[in-house]
C-alpha positions as CSV (number, residue, x, y, z in Angstrom):
1,M,289.8,25.2,-20.6
2,T,291.2,23.0,-23.4
3,E,291.9,24.3,-26.9
4,D,288.5,23.1,-28.2
5,G,286.7,25.0,-25.5
6,E,285.9,22.1,-23.2
7,H,286.5,22.1,-19.5
8,P,287.9,19.0,-17.8
9,P,285.5,16.0,-17.7
10,D,284.9,16.3,-14.0
11,G,283.3,19.7,-14.5
12,R,284.4,23.1,-13.3
13,L,282.5,24.7,-10.4
14,I,281.5,28.3,-11.1
15,G,280.8,30.6,-8.2
16,G,281.0,27.7,-5.8
17,R,277.6,26.5,-6.9
18,Y,277.2,25.8,-10.7
19,R,278.8,22.6,-11.9
20,L,279.5,22.6,-15.7
21,T,278.4,19.3,-17.2
22,G,278.6,19.8,-21.0
23,R,278.9,22.4,-23.7
24,L,275.6,23.5,-25.4
25,G,277.1,25.8,-28.1
26,S,279.8,28.3,-28.8
27,G,280.4,31.2,-31.1
28,P,282.2,34.5,-31.5
29,A,280.6,35.9,-28.2
30,G,281.5,32.9,-26.0
31,T,280.3,29.5,-24.9
32,V,277.0,28.4,-23.3
33,W,277.3,25.4,-20.9
34,H,274.8,23.0,-19.5
35,A,275.2,23.1,-15.7
36,R,273.7,21.9,-12.5
37,D,272.9,24.2,-9.6
38,E,274.4,22.1,-6.7
39,R,272.6,24.2,-4.1
40,D,269.0,23.8,-5.5
41,D,269.7,20.7,-7.6
42,V,268.3,22.1,-10.8
43,R,269.5,22.3,-14.4
44,V,270.6,25.6,-15.8
45,A,272.4,27.2,-18.7
46,V,275.5,29.2,-18.1
47,K,277.0,31.7,-20.5
48,E,280.8,32.2,-20.5
49,P,281.5,35.4,-22.5
50,L,284.5,35.6,-24.7
51,L,286.4,38.8,-24.0
52,P,288.9,40.6,-26.2
53,G,291.7,39.7,-23.7
54,D,292.5,39.1,-20.1
55,P,290.6,41.5,-17.8
56,A,293.4,41.3,-15.3
57,E,295.8,42.8,-17.8
58,D,293.8,44.5,-20.5
59,E,291.8,47.7,-19.8
60,E,289.4,47.2,-22.8
61,S,288.6,43.7,-21.6
62,R,288.0,44.9,-18.1
63,R,285.6,47.6,-19.4
64,V,283.7,45.0,-21.5
65,A,283.5,42.7,-18.5
66,H,282.1,45.4,-16.3
67,R,279.5,46.4,-18.8
68,L,278.4,42.8,-19.4
69,Y,278.0,42.3,-15.7
70,R,275.9,45.5,-15.3
71,E,273.7,44.5,-18.2
72,A,273.2,40.9,-17.0
73,R,272.3,42.2,-13.5
74,T,269.7,44.4,-15.1
75,A,268.4,41.5,-17.1
76,T,267.6,39.6,-13.9
77,R,264.8,42.2,-13.4
78,V,262.9,41.2,-16.6
79,R,259.8,39.3,-15.7
80,H,257.6,37.9,-18.4
81,P,256.6,34.3,-19.4
82,S,258.2,34.8,-22.8
83,A,261.4,36.4,-21.5
84,V,264.2,34.0,-20.6
85,T,264.9,34.2,-16.9
86,V,268.4,35.3,-15.9
87,H,268.9,33.8,-12.4
88,D,272.3,34.9,-11.4
89,V,275.6,36.6,-12.5
90,V,278.8,35.3,-10.9
91,T,282.4,36.6,-11.4
92,E,285.3,34.2,-11.9
93,D,288.7,35.7,-12.6
94,E,287.0,39.0,-13.4
95,V,284.8,37.3,-16.1
96,P,281.0,37.5,-15.5
97,W,279.3,34.1,-15.9
98,I,275.6,34.5,-16.7
99,V,273.3,31.8,-15.2
100,M,269.9,31.5,-16.9
101,E,266.9,29.2,-17.3
102,L,267.3,26.1,-19.5
103,V,264.7,25.8,-22.2
104,E,264.2,22.5,-24.0
105,G,263.1,23.0,-27.6
106,E,264.2,24.5,-30.8
107,S,264.8,28.0,-32.2
108,L,262.4,29.7,-34.5
109,R,265.2,29.8,-37.1
110,T,265.3,25.9,-37.0
111,A,261.5,25.7,-37.2
112,L,261.4,28.1,-40.3
113,R,263.7,25.8,-42.2
114,R,260.8,23.5,-42.5
115,G,258.6,26.2,-44.0
116,P,256.7,29.4,-43.0
117,L,254.3,29.5,-40.0
118,P,250.6,29.7,-40.5
119,P,249.5,33.4,-40.0
120,A,247.8,32.7,-36.6
121,E,251.0,31.0,-35.3
122,A,253.1,33.8,-36.6
123,A,250.9,36.3,-34.8
124,R,251.1,34.2,-31.6
125,V,254.9,34.2,-31.7
126,G,254.9,37.9,-32.5
127,L,252.6,38.7,-29.6
128,A,254.8,36.7,-27.2
129,V,258.0,38.4,-28.3
130,L,256.4,41.8,-28.1
131,G,255.3,41.1,-24.5
132,A,258.9,40.1,-23.6
133,L,260.2,43.3,-25.3
134,R,257.8,45.5,-23.4
135,A,259.0,43.9,-20.1
136,A,262.6,44.6,-21.1
137,H,261.9,48.1,-22.1
138,A,260.1,48.8,-18.8
139,V,263.4,48.2,-17.0
140,G,265.5,50.1,-19.4
141,I,266.8,47.3,-21.6
142,V,266.8,47.5,-25.4
143,H,267.2,44.1,-26.9
144,R,269.1,45.1,-30.1
145,D,269.1,41.6,-31.6
146,V,265.6,40.4,-32.2
147,K,265.9,37.6,-34.8
148,P,264.6,34.0,-35.3
149,A,267.8,32.5,-33.8
150,N,267.0,34.3,-30.5
151,V,263.4,33.0,-30.2
152,L,263.0,29.6,-28.7
153,L,259.9,27.3,-28.9
154,E,259.6,25.1,-25.9
155,D,258.9,21.4,-26.3
156,G,255.6,20.2,-24.9
157,T,254.2,23.6,-24.0
158,G,254.7,25.7,-27.2
159,R,255.9,28.5,-25.0
160,V,257.7,31.2,-26.9
161,V,260.9,32.4,-25.2
162,L,262.9,35.5,-26.3
163,T,266.6,35.2,-25.2
164,D,269.5,37.7,-25.0
165,F,268.4,40.9,-23.4
166,G,271.1,43.4,-24.2
167,I,273.8,41.1,-22.9
168,G,276.4,42.1,-25.5
169,D,276.9,44.9,-27.9
170,G,274.4,43.7,-30.5
171,H,276.7,45.3,-33.1
172,P,274.8,45.7,-36.4
173,D,277.6,44.0,-38.4
174,D,277.0,40.8,-36.4
175,A,273.3,40.7,-37.0
176,P,271.8,38.8,-39.9
177,A,270.7,40.9,-42.9
178,G,267.1,42.1,-42.7
179,F,266.8,42.3,-38.9
180,V,268.6,45.6,-38.2
181,A,266.6,48.8,-38.0
182,P,267.8,51.6,-40.4
183,E,268.8,53.9,-37.6
184,R,271.0,51.1,-36.1
185,A,272.6,50.2,-39.5
186,A,273.5,53.9,-40.0
187,G,275.0,54.4,-36.5
188,P,275.0,53.2,-32.9
189,G,271.6,54.6,-32.0
190,A,269.1,52.0,-30.7
191,G,265.9,52.4,-28.8
192,P,262.6,50.6,-28.2
193,A,261.5,51.6,-31.7
194,S,264.5,49.7,-33.1
195,D,263.3,46.5,-31.4
196,L,259.8,47.1,-32.9
197,W,261.3,47.4,-36.4
198,S,263.0,44.0,-35.8
199,L,259.7,42.6,-34.6
200,G,258.2,43.5,-38.0
201,A,261.1,41.8,-39.7
202,L,260.5,38.7,-37.5
203,L,256.8,38.6,-38.5
204,R,257.8,38.8,-42.2
205,A,260.3,36.0,-41.8
206,A,257.7,33.8,-40.0
207,L,255.1,34.3,-42.7
208,G,257.6,33.7,-45.6
209,D,256.1,34.3,-49.0
210,A,252.6,33.5,-47.9
211,D,249.9,36.2,-48.1
212,P,250.2,38.0,-44.8
213,G,246.6,39.1,-44.8
214,P,245.7,41.6,-42.1
215,L,249.2,41.1,-40.6
216,G,250.8,42.7,-43.7
217,P,249.9,46.4,-42.9
218,L,251.1,45.9,-39.3
219,A,254.4,44.6,-40.5
220,D,254.8,47.4,-43.0
221,R,254.2,50.0,-40.4
222,L,256.5,48.4,-37.9
223,Q,259.2,48.6,-40.5
224,A,258.8,52.2,-41.4
225,D,262.1,54.0,-42.0
226,E,261.4,56.7,-39.5
227,P,261.1,55.5,-35.9
228,G,258.4,58.0,-35.2
229,A,256.2,56.6,-38.0
230,R,256.1,53.1,-36.4
231,P,253.2,52.1,-34.1
232,G,254.0,52.0,-30.4
233,A,254.2,48.7,-28.6
234,E,250.7,49.1,-27.2
235,E,249.2,49.7,-30.6
236,A,251.1,46.7,-32.1
237,E,249.9,44.5,-29.2
238,A,246.3,45.6,-29.7
239,A,246.5,44.7,-33.4
240,L,248.0,41.3,-32.8
241,R,245.4,40.5,-30.1
242,A,242.6,41.6,-32.3
243,Y,243.9,39.4,-35.1
244,L,244.0,36.4,-32.7
245,G,240.5,37.2,-31.4
246,L,241.8,37.9,-27.9
247,T,240.2,40.4,-25.6
248,P,242.1,43.7,-25.0
249,V,244.1,44.0,-21.8
250,P,242.2,46.0,-19.2
251,E,244.1,49.3,-19.6
252,Q,243.5,49.2,-23.4
253,A,239.8,48.6,-22.9
254,E,239.6,51.6,-20.5
255,R,241.4,53.9,-22.9
256,S,239.1,52.8,-25.8
257,E,236.0,53.4,-23.7
258,R,237.2,56.9,-22.6
259,S,238.0,57.8,-26.2
260,E,234.5,56.9,-27.3
261,Q,232.8,59.0,-24.6
262,P,234.3,62.5,-24.9
263,D,230.9,64.1,-24.1
264,Q,231.1,62.9,-20.6
265,L,234.1,65.1,-19.8
266,G,233.8,68.7,-18.6
267,K,236.0,71.5,-19.6
268,S,238.4,70.6,-16.8
269,G,238.9,67.2,-18.2
270,R,237.1,65.6,-15.3
271,P,233.7,63.7,-15.4
272,E,230.7,66.0,-15.2
273,K,228.7,65.8,-12.0
274,S,225.5,63.7,-12.5
275,E,222.3,65.6,-12.2
276,R,220.1,62.6,-11.7
277,P,218.1,62.5,-8.5
278,G,219.4,60.3,-5.7
279,E,223.1,60.4,-6.8
280,S,225.6,61.7,-4.3
281,G,228.3,62.2,-6.8
282,R,230.7,60.3,-4.5
283,S,233.2,58.1,-6.3
284,E,234.8,55.0,-4.9
285,K,238.5,54.3,-5.2
286,P,239.0,51.4,-7.7
287,E,240.7,48.3,-6.5
288,Q,244.3,47.9,-7.5
289,P,245.1,44.7,-9.4
290,G,247.5,42.4,-7.8
291,K,250.9,41.7,-9.2
292,S,252.7,38.4,-9.6
293,E,256.4,37.9,-10.0
294,R,258.3,34.8,-10.8
295,S,260.9,33.8,-8.2
296,A,264.5,33.7,-9.4
297,E,264.8,30.4,-7.6
298,S,262.0,28.7,-9.5
299,E,262.6,25.5,-11.6
300,P,264.4,26.9,-14.7
301,S,263.0,24.3,-17.1
302,A,259.4,24.6,-16.0
303,G,257.0,25.0,-18.8
304,G,254.7,27.6,-17.2
305,G,255.5,31.3,-16.7
306,P,254.5,34.0,-14.2
307,D,251.8,36.5,-14.7
308,S,252.7,39.3,-16.9
309,P,254.0,42.5,-15.3
310,T,251.8,45.5,-15.4
311,G,251.6,46.7,-19.0
312,S,253.0,43.5,-20.4
313,P,250.3,41.1,-21.5
314,A,250.4,37.4,-21.2
315,T,251.2,35.4,-24.2
316,A,248.5,34.0,-26.5
317,P,247.4,30.4,-25.7
318,A,250.0,27.8,-26.9
319,P,249.0,25.4,-29.6
320,P,249.5,21.6,-29.3
321,A,253.2,20.8,-29.4
322,D,254.6,20.1,-32.8
323,P,255.8,16.4,-32.7
324,R,258.7,17.4,-34.9
325,R,260.2,19.5,-32.2
326,R,262.3,17.2,-30.1
327,T,265.8,18.8,-30.2
328,P,267.0,20.0,-26.8
329,F,268.0,23.6,-26.8
330,A,269.4,26.0,-24.1
331,A,268.1,29.4,-23.5
332,L,270.6,31.9,-24.9
333,G,272.4,29.1,-26.7
334,L,272.1,31.2,-29.8
335,L,273.1,34.5,-28.2
336,L,276.6,33.8,-29.4
337,A,276.3,35.6,-32.7
338,K,277.2,38.9,-30.9
339,K,280.8,39.9,-30.1
340,P,281.0,41.5,-26.7
341,G,284.0,43.6,-27.6
342,A,282.5,45.1,-30.8
343,E,281.6,48.7,-30.8
């Protein structure tokens, strides 16, 4: 690599497969490259993390490299249309290079420079980000850095894509003011509730100074000082879906129906046996819904996403593309605000 961070013009081959073709962005945490997967002939984004030193000689750098590798491998398990896809993690000279989907579009931070979003669009973005967070939490990943710079808006489809799933320390000092939950600012503790606090901050930022209407109370509750006082992900999702006029996901509808019919439960907590003539009392086993997962070998810049994983709803319908959004962006191009070696 040259002093300005550029690799030789002919392009370095990473992992015997990914040919670097240009730099997309760089920052304190490393560099994100545009690359071509020479095996599958698709375009991808590749993150080269910046470590404190040489892992071959420095124990701290080796520890950070190992942790980044583990976290990136875990991130490959996150499946949601609004979660950036991590395709692969390859090691070169003991440094983990993270291969991910390339998203063409702009960040929410860039979009907000033109002004706040209409409330319905803010709710749509919030619902999509929440779905991605739920998918990450389901595999044990806490994002730790939910902010407008890490939310991408795809050109042509309007798809909302959350990037950077725990790949780095997410040190509070490196996050912009106003997006760090109180428990994280006071110490290293971070859990799913911390991500929900940041989601509330994201909604506030998207709405700007406009009247938030029914979204205001939700944002206030999400940003409660005490993690236990915040609504859970499921409750927040139900509120956003209701605001957008979307039907509840099946499991929410079932729970709501059960809560409205307590008189049908016996003392054992099971349904009372029917006394109507002609009923056998036999129950049929409900059909299990099918599951759909996105292949890690799918086209990385495709506009559509897979079905949501169980418990993670699909995103709200995308509005027509904003003709002002024409700037190419790479997924995780803005991950670089986090320093991997920071504790």
